[in-house]
DOFI-644037 format. One line per 3 residues: number of its first residue (from 1); for each residue x, y, z of N, C-alpha, C, O. Coordinates in pm, whole numbers. Atoms other than C-alpha are relative to their C-alpha. Layout:
N
NUM) X Y Z X Y Z X Y Z X Y Z | ...
//
This chain:
249
1) 21 2 178 1860 13 272 -18 98 -60 -105 153 7 | 13 -130 67 1853 314 51 -25 -46 -140 41 -122 -211 | 66 -18 126 1629 365 -245 128 -51 -109 132 -163 -159
4) -119 75 84 1959 329 -456 58 -114 -56 86 -166 -164 | -18 173 32 2039 20 -386 -91 -101 -24 -62 -220 -33 | 64 118 45 1763 -145 -467 -55 73 -171 -91 -6 -258
7) -21 34 192 1731 35 -854 158 -116 -37 166 -146 -157 | -110 70 33 2073 -191 -863 -13 -135 -5 65 -212 -61 | 118 73 20 1804 -440 -805 -86 -46 -137 -135 -159 -133
10) 105 -34 81 1599 -401 -1097 -23 -113 -104 -129 -141 -160 | -60 79 141 1772 -660 -1357 -110 -134 36 -154 -218 -42 | 69 121 -18 1562 -897 -1126 -138 -2 4 -226 -12 91
13) 198 -54 0 1233 -834 -1228 -93 -5 146 -169 -88 196 | 64 -67 -94 1119 -655 -952 -137 40 -40 -160 79 -155 | 108 -36 -4 761 -590 -875 -41 30 123 35 4 216
16) -6 -96 -109 590 -400 -617 -163 -49 10 -239 -83 -81 | 132 35 -4 265 -471 -431 -37 63 106 27 75 211 | 67 -89 -99 15 -259 -260 -83 -81 151 -185 -150 147
19) 136 93 -73 -136 -402 66 -61 76 113 -6 94 221 | 122 -123 -95 -422 -166 245 -91 -71 41 -104 -193 50 | 159 85 -107 -766 -201 428 58 73 119 124 174 143
22) -2 -48 -164 -777 -211 790 91 -100 71 190 -157 26 | -87 68 -119 -651 -386 1097 9 -158 -44 87 -223 26 | -10 152 16 -687 -755 953 148 -29 -145 229 -118 -167
25) -104 16 80 -472 -665 664 158 68 78 276 35 61 | -156 -41 -62 -205 -477 869 32 -124 97 151 -159 95 | -74 115 -56 -197 -798 1118 -50 21 129 -28 115 206
28) 29 9 -202 -337 -869 1462 37 -130 64 26 -163 183 | -36 138 -45 -219 -1206 1469 105 -24 91 218 10 56 | -94 68 -145 -34 -1343 1803 -2 180 93 81 224 173
31) -19 -76 -145 -164 -1010 1982 -143 -18 77 -257 -33 32 | 96 13 -98 -355 -1035 2292 15 110 93 124 137 144 | -62 -63 -121 -420 -774 2537 28 120 2 27 184 107
34) -63 -69 57 -285 -511 2316 144 -21 -12 221 64 -57 | -131 56 22 37 -742 2338 41 -64 -76 -14 -173 -60 | -72 118 87 240 -932 2068 49 -117 60 112 -111 166
37) -95 144 -50 367 -1273 2135 189 -10 -54 284 -62 5 | -127 -4 88 677 -1218 1880 9 -139 -10 105 -194 42 | -52 122 23 631 -1561 1772 -29 14 -144 -137 65 -172
40) 33 -80 124 682 -1519 1367 33 -196 -67 143 -250 -69 | 51 75 101 555 -1843 1162 121 -3 -86 171 95 -142 | -89 53 121 812 -2035 948 -37 98 -177 41 152 -256
43) 43 -21 116 552 -1934 651 54 144 -31 90 181 -143 | -14 -167 -12 620 -1525 774 166 -16 30 200 32 138 | -171 1 -60 1020 -1575 818 48 87 -155 28 64 -275
46) -67 -78 114 1211 -1292 633 72 -100 -108 109 -217 -92 | -88 88 86 1381 -1369 293 51 156 -43 -14 261 -46 | -77 -103 54 1656 -1136 162 -116 18 -190 -116 130 -241
49) 71 -52 85 1430 -1122 -150 -152 76 -3 -207 111 -108 | 128 -71 -60 1104 -959 17 57 109 31 170 116 79 | -67 -108 -43 1143 -631 61 -132 129 87 -249 112 53
52) 100 -72 7 932 -338 222 13 148 -7 130 186 -14 | -15 -146 13 884 34 201 -26 19 151 -119 -31 215 | 1 -35 -97 942 156 486 -81 161 76 -54 248 -6
55) 32 -96 -11 752 474 683 78 119 -43 17 218 -84 | -114 -70 63 1042 662 580 43 13 -154 122 84 -216 | -28 16 182 1026 562 213 153 -41 -47 206 -9 -153
58) -78 106 10 1303 355 241 0 -175 -12 -57 -229 83 | -19 104 29 1364 8 125 77 -126 98 189 -153 56 | -51 70 -92 1454 -258 421 -15 -165 -34 -105 -198 -111
61) 76 131 24 1431 -636 408 -122 -12 83 -113 30 198 | 110 14 -76 1063 -720 519 -6 -113 111 22 -232 93 | 28 67 -139 994 -849 868 -140 44 80 -198 149 55
64) 89 23 -62 717 -931 1114 32 95 74 153 88 95 | 145 26 84 511 -692 1204 17 141 -118 49 259 -100 | 30 -51 80 457 -584 878 -39 131 11 -42 189 -97
67) 128 -127 37 264 -268 934 61 109 136 51 232 144 | -24 -114 -96 411 -143 1263 21 175 10 -9 262 92 | -57 -196 0 553 225 1149 -100 42 -99 -82 156 -142
70) 126 -58 74 229 264 929 -129 -3 99 -162 107 144 | 68 0 -89 -37 159 1151 30 31 171 -13 -35 266 | -78 -29 -120 125 296 1444 -77 11 115 -30 -34 220
73) 101 -23 -141 -162 380 1701 26 -154 68 80 -171 177 | 76 101 -34 -255 34 1726 147 -107 27 248 -50 -12 | -131 132 -20 42 -308 1816 -34 -92 -99 -132 -166 -93
76) 17 84 94 57 -479 1549 84 -131 -11 196 -119 39 | 9 93 -19 99 -847 1491 57 -53 -152 117 -2 -246 | -52 66 195 150 -1107 1180 -169 32 -64 -282 33 -14
79) 90 -14 60 -51 -1038 916 -7 -51 -168 100 -112 -179 | -16 80 72 -95 -1174 574 114 42 -64 183 -59 -50 | -119 -35 57 213 -1010 387 114 -37 20 203 35 -25
82) -132 39 27 492 -1197 446 -26 -217 -66 34 -313 -114 | 47 208 29 300 -1578 396 -24 81 -139 25 17 -232 | 61 -52 153 181 -1378 80 129 -12 -54 154 -107 -129
85) -101 -39 81 496 -1267 -27 110 -170 -24 159 -203 -131 | -68 149 -25 685 -1650 81 -64 -99 -108 -1 -173 -184 | 68 71 76 402 -1804 -95 34 30 -147 100 -41 -222
88) -47 -62 146 450 -1640 -404 154 -58 -56 160 -131 -155 | -140 15 50 845 -1679 -448 24 -178 19 113 -236 -42 | 20 137 13 767 -2056 -361 -43 -86 -115 7 -195 -144
91) 55 6 82 573 -2086 -620 66 31 -135 79 -61 -217 | -86 -52 125 768 -1872 -909 115 66 60 141 184 83 | -153 -99 -41 1106 -1835 -785 44 55 -107 130 139 -80
94) -83 -117 97 1212 -1672 -1101 -50 107 -8 12 175 -90 | 85 -112 -37 962 -1382 -1011 116 103 32 117 225 15 | -100 -146 -78 1265 -1210 -854 -39 69 123 -111 16 208
97) -14 -39 -150 1295 -961 -571 -184 111 -1 -237 198 -72 | 140 -33 -20 944 -883 -448 -16 121 124 -6 98 245 | 16 -102 -67 887 -533 -316 -176 81 82 -244 178 50
100) 111 -89 -93 588 -472 -26 -8 133 53 74 195 119 | 18 -162 -14 430 -138 -7 -146 -12 148 -269 -11 151 | 119 4 -153 229 -160 349 -56 124 -25 5 223 -65
103) 98 -135 20 -62 90 334 -93 -12 99 -172 82 97 | 164 8 -73 -340 -10 591 16 46 143 116 56 214 | 23 -80 -147 -468 139 902 -110 -55 49 -219 -60 -9
106) 144 40 -74 -697 0 1137 -82 119 16 -63 240 4 | 112 -65 -50 -1023 84 1244 -100 131 -123 -208 190 -118 | 22 -78 107 -1036 286 924 -189 -49 -94 -227 -166 -93
109) 143 57 89 -1426 256 694 58 74 -128 136 169 -135 | -6 -7 124 -1402 288 377 6 162 -17 115 216 -41 | -24 -148 65 -1478 665 307 134 96 90 200 197 63
112) -205 -24 -6 -1143 718 483 75 -29 -92 192 3 -69 | -123 31 141 -967 592 119 -64 65 -92 -40 47 -211 | 26 -44 161 -1158 796 -84 89 106 -28 160 166 52
115) -61 -54 80 -1020 975 -330 35 175 76 -47 264 98 | -30 -141 -59 -817 1292 -170 20 -1 122 86 92 169 | -7 32 -87 -847 1136 139 193 19 91 298 21 28
118) -166 58 -28 -502 1108 405 47 -108 -22 160 -135 -60 | -84 117 94 -512 772 327 39 -19 -89 147 -76 -102 | -2 64 82 -569 744 26 138 65 -76 219 -10 -130
121) -106 -61 25 -306 1024 -73 143 -38 79 235 29 30 | -58 50 -50 -54 840 175 43 -159 -88 156 -197 -120 | -4 116 63 -123 503 2 104 -14 -159 188 -92 -202
124) -31 -38 134 -63 669 -343 159 72 -27 222 74 -133 | -137 -103 33 272 901 -264 82 -107 62 201 -93 32 | -51 107 -27 377 567 -85 21 -75 -138 141 -90 -161
127) -2 74 134 314 365 -458 62 48 -87 126 -24 -164 | -78 -95 89 452 630 -644 167 23 23 249 75 -53 | -125 -36 -52 761 633 -442 81 -121 -37 195 -127 -85
130) -80 129 25 816 263 -462 57 -56 -119 132 -154 -126 | 21 7 130 787 312 -853 183 41 -50 248 -18 -136 | -85 -83 25 1090 526 -862 129 -81 -27 226 -45 -93
133) -114 70 -18 1309 234 -794 -9 -115 -77 41 -217 -30 | 58 64 101 1190 51 -1079 -98 -116 11 -176 -115 106 | 137 84 25 952 -223 -1158 -154 45 -33 -186 146 -96
136) 122 -45 24 617 -197 -1179 -121 -57 111 -103 -165 167 | 91 65 -101 279 -239 -940 -34 -66 -69 -11 -31 -185 | 24 166 26 140 -612 -1017 -141 41 49 -239 49 -24
139) 139 43 2 -139 -582 -807 -61 58 159 9 18 252 | 24 -60 -112 -317 -396 -503 -72 -136 64 -139 -209 -9 | 77 81 -93 -447 -642 -203 -39 65 98 23 123 188
142) 99 -109 -135 -733 -483 2 -33 -80 109 -26 -200 82 | 65 71 -89 -861 -611 300 -103 143 101 -61 234 172 | 27 -132 -89 -1116 -372 457 -137 -26 53 -163 -141 17
145) 124 -10 -12 -1469 -344 583 -73 14 111 -178 79 110 | 77 17 -117 -1566 -412 928 -21 106 27 -131 133 -22 | 30 -106 -42 -1563 -83 1066 -140 38 -131 -204 128 -77
148) 82 -57 84 -1837 -14 740 -165 -95 38 -275 -73 -14 | 87 92 -27 -2060 -292 897 -102 73 155 -189 12 216 | 34 -34 -162 -2141 -26 1248 -147 72 -50 -247 91 20
151) 148 -139 42 -2415 221 999 -16 -99 -70 74 -172 -115 | 71 21 112 -2660 86 796 57 82 -147 109 32 -246 | -62 -88 74 -2574 401 602 117 -47 -118 129 -57 -240
154) -142 16 121 -2221 313 519 -2 -122 -72 56 -134 -180 | 7 129 36 -2313 -56 482 -68 8 -148 -3 -49 -235 | 70 -44 107 -2581 63 183 100 72 -87 135 18 -192
157) -112 -76 107 -2328 306 17 180 -103 -21 283 -71 -81 | -137 87 49 -2034 36 -1 45 -11 -100 152 35 -138 | 23 93 128 -2077 -121 -279 65 137 -121 142 114 -214
160) 6 -111 82 -2060 229 -455 126 81 30 176 167 -43 | -109 -70 -39 -1774 327 -236 156 -62 -77 257 -6 -121 | -78 77 29 -1582 56 -328 16 24 -117 92 116 -148
163) 2 -36 186 -1634 43 -730 86 184 -3 168 203 -94 | -91 -114 64 -1479 436 -717 130 -3 83 222 69 45 | -109 -14 -37 -1220 360 -476 130 -91 -111 242 -62 -153
166) -91 104 55 -1081 58 -653 -6 53 -184 43 -27 -262 | -4 -77 96 -1139 311 -989 62 148 9 97 212 -90 | -85 -150 -51 -988 630 -865 159 -18 -2 234 63 -56
169) -120 43 -27 -649 406 -748 28 -34 -163 122 22 -220 | -13 87 144 -666 222 -1102 56 174 -113 147 169 -196 | 18 -64 81 -706 587 -1268 184 94 51 283 83 -21
172) -117 -52 -35 -407 794 -1082 143 -65 11 250 -5 13 | -122 94 13 -165 496 -1079 42 -48 -158 141 -117 -179 | 10 -34 118 -232 533 -1471 22 -164 -73 79 -205 -175
175) 27 188 14 -303 126 -1463 -106 -22 -3 -138 -75 103 | 146 4 2 -667 114 -1560 -10 -161 5 -122 -210 -12 | 75 188 15 -658 -310 -1550 95 -50 112 125 -169 118
178) -74 57 -63 -439 -325 -1285 -37 -89 124 -119 -34 198 | 63 123 -48 -493 -672 -1072 -32 72 142 33 163 193 | 67 -36 -154 -688 -617 -731 -44 -113 56 -159 -153 47
181) 44 107 -122 -703 -881 -503 -81 58 188 -30 111 287 | 103 -93 -131 -1006 -771 -213 10 -134 60 45 -237 0 | 43 93 -105 -1074 -987 83 -163 -15 31 -208 96 59
184) 123 39 -43 -1430 -1110 159 24 26 121 141 0 151 | -24 -4 -42 -1502 -1001 482 -39 -179 144 -141 -246 129 | 36 104 -39 -1468 -1321 786 -53 84 127 -148 16 167
187) 16 -51 -93 -1526 -1081 1085 -86 115 26 -99 177 -80 | 94 -103 15 -1773 -806 1192 -18 96 93 -39 41 202 | -7 -49 -165 -1787 -495 1463 -160 64 22 -196 122 124
190) 119 -40 -17 -2161 -418 1366 -120 -140 -30 -113 -259 -1 | 105 124 4 -2500 -591 1255 -24 -6 -160 -121 -62 -211 | 95 1 202 -2501 -521 811 136 -76 9 190 -2 -73
193) -98 120 92 -2171 -801 760 -77 -35 -112 3 -24 -205 | 8 92 101 -2345 -956 509 -73 70 -120 -96 20 -230 | -19 -133 87 -2432 -625 348 127 8 -49 128 17 -172
196) -110 -40 20 -2104 -578 322 97 -149 -125 167 -159 -226 | -74 144 66 -1989 -939 221 -135 16 -139 -94 -11 -252 | 27 30 165 -2284 -916 -69 73 111 -115 81 82 -235
199) -27 -87 93 -2135 -592 -220 146 -91 -73 167 -121 -190 | -156 43 91 -1724 -759 -218 -37 -124 -60 58 -156 -131 | -31 99 60 -1843 -1090 -347 -80 20 -126 -78 -77 -201
202) 93 -50 90 -2078 -926 -599 59 117 -132 19 162 -239 | -129 -121 89 -1802 -681 -754 8 -72 -110 41 -190 -124 | -55 89 166 -1788 -725 -1142 41 123 -66 -30 212 -112
205) -65 -112 100 -1485 -507 -1303 130 -122 -18 164 -226 38 | -108 131 95 -1205 -682 -1517 143 32 112 214 122 157 | -201 9 -88 -886 -806 -1314 -9 6 168 88 4 244
208) 15 0 -134 -1069 -792 -970 19 -154 61 -47 -241 2 | 63 169 -66 -1080 -1133 -799 11 18 178 78 91 251 | 50 -31 -168 -1217 -1184 -430 18 -156 47 -32 -253 -10
211) 39 114 -59 -1138 -1457 -184 -13 20 126 44 108 190 | 87 10 -124 -1320 -1533 110 57 -59 131 102 -171 156 | -118 -6 -129 -1163 -1472 445 -100 -86 112 -56 -135 216
214) 112 31 -79 -1552 -1598 582 17 -130 101 -57 -145 198 | 0 126 -86 -1427 -1948 736 135 6 29 179 -110 30 | -102 33 -52 -1098 -1888 842 -32 65 163 -116 150 195
217) 18 -52 -134 -1031 -1859 1245 56 132 89 164 193 85 | -47 -153 -51 -1009 -1563 1439 49 9 150 -6 -49 244 | -22 -63 -133 -877 -1448 1728 -84 -12 119 -205 -28 105
220) 108 -39 -159 -1007 -1415 2141 -85 117 -35 -204 121 -3 | 140 -116 9 -1174 -1086 2033 -96 -25 -120 -206 26 -143 | 150 37 115 -1371 -1211 1749 -23 100 -115 -128 101 -180
223) -31 -93 100 -1276 -946 1515 136 -27 -100 142 -29 -223 | -120 29 47 -934 -1018 1450 53 -102 -57 -14 -199 -22 | -44 201 61 -751 -1354 1261 110 -45 48 219 13 49
226) -116 29 -89 -560 -1557 1448 127 -1 -152 113 27 -271 | -163 -2 72 -158 -1600 1301 -42 -101 -76 -20 -83 -196 | -25 146 83 -253 -1995 1185 -87 77 -138 -49 51 -252
229) 100 -40 81 -566 -1778 990 83 130 -130 77 129 -253 | -65 -93 69 -368 -1486 858 116 -59 -96 142 14 -191 | -83 80 38 -93 -1747 733 -60 -20 -117 -11 32 -217
232) 50 44 59 -343 -1905 546 -84 108 -132 -117 85 -248 | 37 -122 85 -472 -1574 402 76 -20 -66 73 -129 -123 | -110 5 65 -192 -1520 247 49 -46 -93 95 7 -194
235) -1 113 143 -153 -1842 59 -91 -18 -84 -73 -57 -199 | 129 -48 112 -504 -1779 -73 39 148 -47 83 147 -162 | -69 -158 99 -398 -1415 -192 77 -37 -79 35 -43 -194
238) -82 92 124 -78 -1589 -367 -55 -51 -88 -23 -17 -202 | 40 104 68 -263 -1833 -504 -104 85 -103 -103 41 -218 | 85 -84 68 -528 -1566 -654 104 118 -96 98 150 -214
241) -104 -82 133 -235 -1326 -780 87 -101 -83 149 -65 -183 | -94 77 123 -53 -1625 -940 -57 -42 -123 3 -75 -226 | 41 50 85 -339 -1708 -1116 -47 126 -125 -95 89 -231
244) 3 -117 45 -369 -1327 -1258 95 -31 -146 54 -3 -258 | -127 27 107 -3 -1452 -1479 -81 -94 -98 -119 -68 -212 | 9 138 16 -110 -1807 -1516 -135 36 -165 -129 -27 -270
247) 122 30 71 -476 -1680 -1721 25 140 -109 -63 187 -181 | -4 -133 85 -291 -1350 -1903 -154 70 -18 -227 82 -116 | 71 -105 7 -531 -1131 -1774 0 90 11 -103 154 -11
//
């Protein structure tokens, strides 16, 4: 599907949402021993009104695994993106075409998302490309932090790095009050999970909401969310996103 086809859909109140962070945003639901079980639950089925921007910067109908051509060094499975988009459309059918911009990369710490980094530049380029077809960026969905639990210094600096990342992204998109929905960690790779969660839950920026994944079910590796948990997380993100509109924030 080419970008000029999407231009023809701009009348449908097209919105764009950026999905970024590390592996639990990319999606590992259904992945065991580096193999995806290929099970796609009903909540994650494709929908003609849900598109994704491919690695080649073309639009196509979104399907799982959403991030496989972006987070290509890993085996991707079910993430929260499709559940999120389907839930948004179910609760607000008038919203029109949703354009998802997958950008998450597994095993990345927040310093690898700082302004000027490869991941940051790729995310910014993909987001700007999505806007060429019309519509607006309606939210940034961010789930990251497991890699920053490994070293105390990274955990200690997480709060300031997170604030700078959100601020830089808003500035570069010329959207100072862009809605951001972040996920507070459910799992950890190191000893400093609670420092990261404190930073995430304690952030005070306008139009930033936090959903807490802490009690969601994890998979057999104890790091990545299970498929049912990814579905539930997508629905939690959708509820938070829809509240932005209802509260006129």
